[in-house]
Structures are given as C-alpha cells and as structure tokens.
N, C-alpha and C positions, 0 to 999 in steps of 0.2 A: 360447337355442338358437344354436349357432354359425352355422348357415346364415342365419338371420334377421339376425344381427349382420353377417355378410358382405354380405348384400343391402343393408343400411342403409349400410354403408361405401361401396358403389358409387355412391351418390347418383345413380342412374339409374332410370328407371321399368322395372320388370321385369313382363312380362305373362305369362310362362310359365316354370315350373321343370320340368325333365325329370330324372327319376330313372331311371338305367339301370345296373343292374337292381335290382329290389326286394331280392333276397337279398343284394346287395353292401352295401346301406345298413343292413341289419338287424344288422350287426356280431356275427355268431355266434348271434343269437337263433334260436329254433326257429320257422321259417315255418309249421310245422304247428300251432302253438299259437295258439288264438284270442286268448288274452290278450296274447301277445307281438305278434301281428299288429295288435291293437288299439292298441298303443303306436306302431307305425309309422303306422297310419291317423290317429291323433290328431296326430302330428307333421306329416303331410302336410296335414291340415285347418288346422293353425296356420299353416303356410307359405302355403297358399292364401288364407286370410283376410288375412294380412299383406300380400301383394302385390296382393290384389284381382283376381287373374287366374286362370290355369289351372295345375293341377298334373297333369303327365303322368307316370305310372309305367309303365315297361316291366317286364313280368313274363313268365315263361316257362311253357309248358305242361309237364306232367309227361311221363314216358316214354310213357304212354298218352294221346295227345292228345285222344281222345274223352272223357276225364274232365275236360278243361279245365285251368285253371291249377294249378300246384303249390301245395302247402301248404293253409292254412286257407281255408275258403270264406267267411270273414268279410271278406276283401278284396273278393271279387266282390259281396258284399252291400252294401259301403260305397261302391262307385264309382257315378258317374252314367252312364258309358259304358264298355263293355268291347268292344274290337275284337280279333279273332283274325286274324293274318296267317299265311298258309301259302304254301309254295313247292313247285312241282313242275316240274322242268326249268326252262324260261324263263317260266313262268306264275306270277304272284303273285296270290293271292286275299285280299281283305280282306272279312271277314264281321263283322257286328254280333252280339255275344253278348248284350249287355244295353244298353238305352237307356232311361234314366229320364226321365220327363216329356216324351217325344216318341215319335213313331211310329218303330219300328226300320226300317232298310233291309231290304227283303225280298230274299232271295237273297244276293248278294254282289257285289263289284266285282272284275273280273279285269283284271290289267295284264300286258302282255308286256314282259319285260325286254329291253332293247336294249343292246348294247355301244357305248359312245360314247368316242372318244378324248379324253383329258383335255388334250392339247396341252402337256403338261409334258415338257421334255427335260432 
C-alpha cells in the first residue's frame, strides 16, 4: 500500500492518520456499496495496525442529516467512535453517535465560535 510505504520512508513515529474525506479516498468506488466500503475499512485497519495509533476518517452526512452518514452503513458498524459535528450560526455542537467499549457522552458539547485575528499581514 502506497501510504504505508510513505509512512515508512518518513522514519518518524506516526500516531494518527487523518483521512479527509472518505469519498475522496475511495477513488470513484461506490460509497453505497457495502463490499466497496469494506475495502476502504480494511485499508484503514491495515494503516491503523501499522502505525499502532489512531485512524481518523472524516465523513459527511447525507442531504437528510437525520439519516446519518452518507453511503453504506457498514462504515458506522466498523468504527469505534462516531462523532457528529453540526453548526448553527456561531454555535458548534459535537455529539457522540457511537462509542464502542465506553460510556457515550450524554447530550453533546456546545462550542461558541469566536473570531480571532490571525495577526498575519
């Protein structure tokens, strides 16, 4: 796998790999297909085992956010933790959709977005 070879060439400890977004890494595969999603999940598992750390995959909700993530539900079945982030005006809410092997966070966490000058001129 090319990513694992690249990680090995870095010769640095890698503790997390972030995939943003799932559909961009599936290279035209059908994200609604459980078997094609299984290939993606298997690749993520291989990377996670190789680094011995965390694999974080950003995935988007469908047009109807009440139905959860887009595509095959095999992705949600495979993950240990699923978080939903939503935004309304300047309020961001983080909600746990799934938490394997631990108590889920009840309710959610709310964050108020603040505009902070970057100081770049």
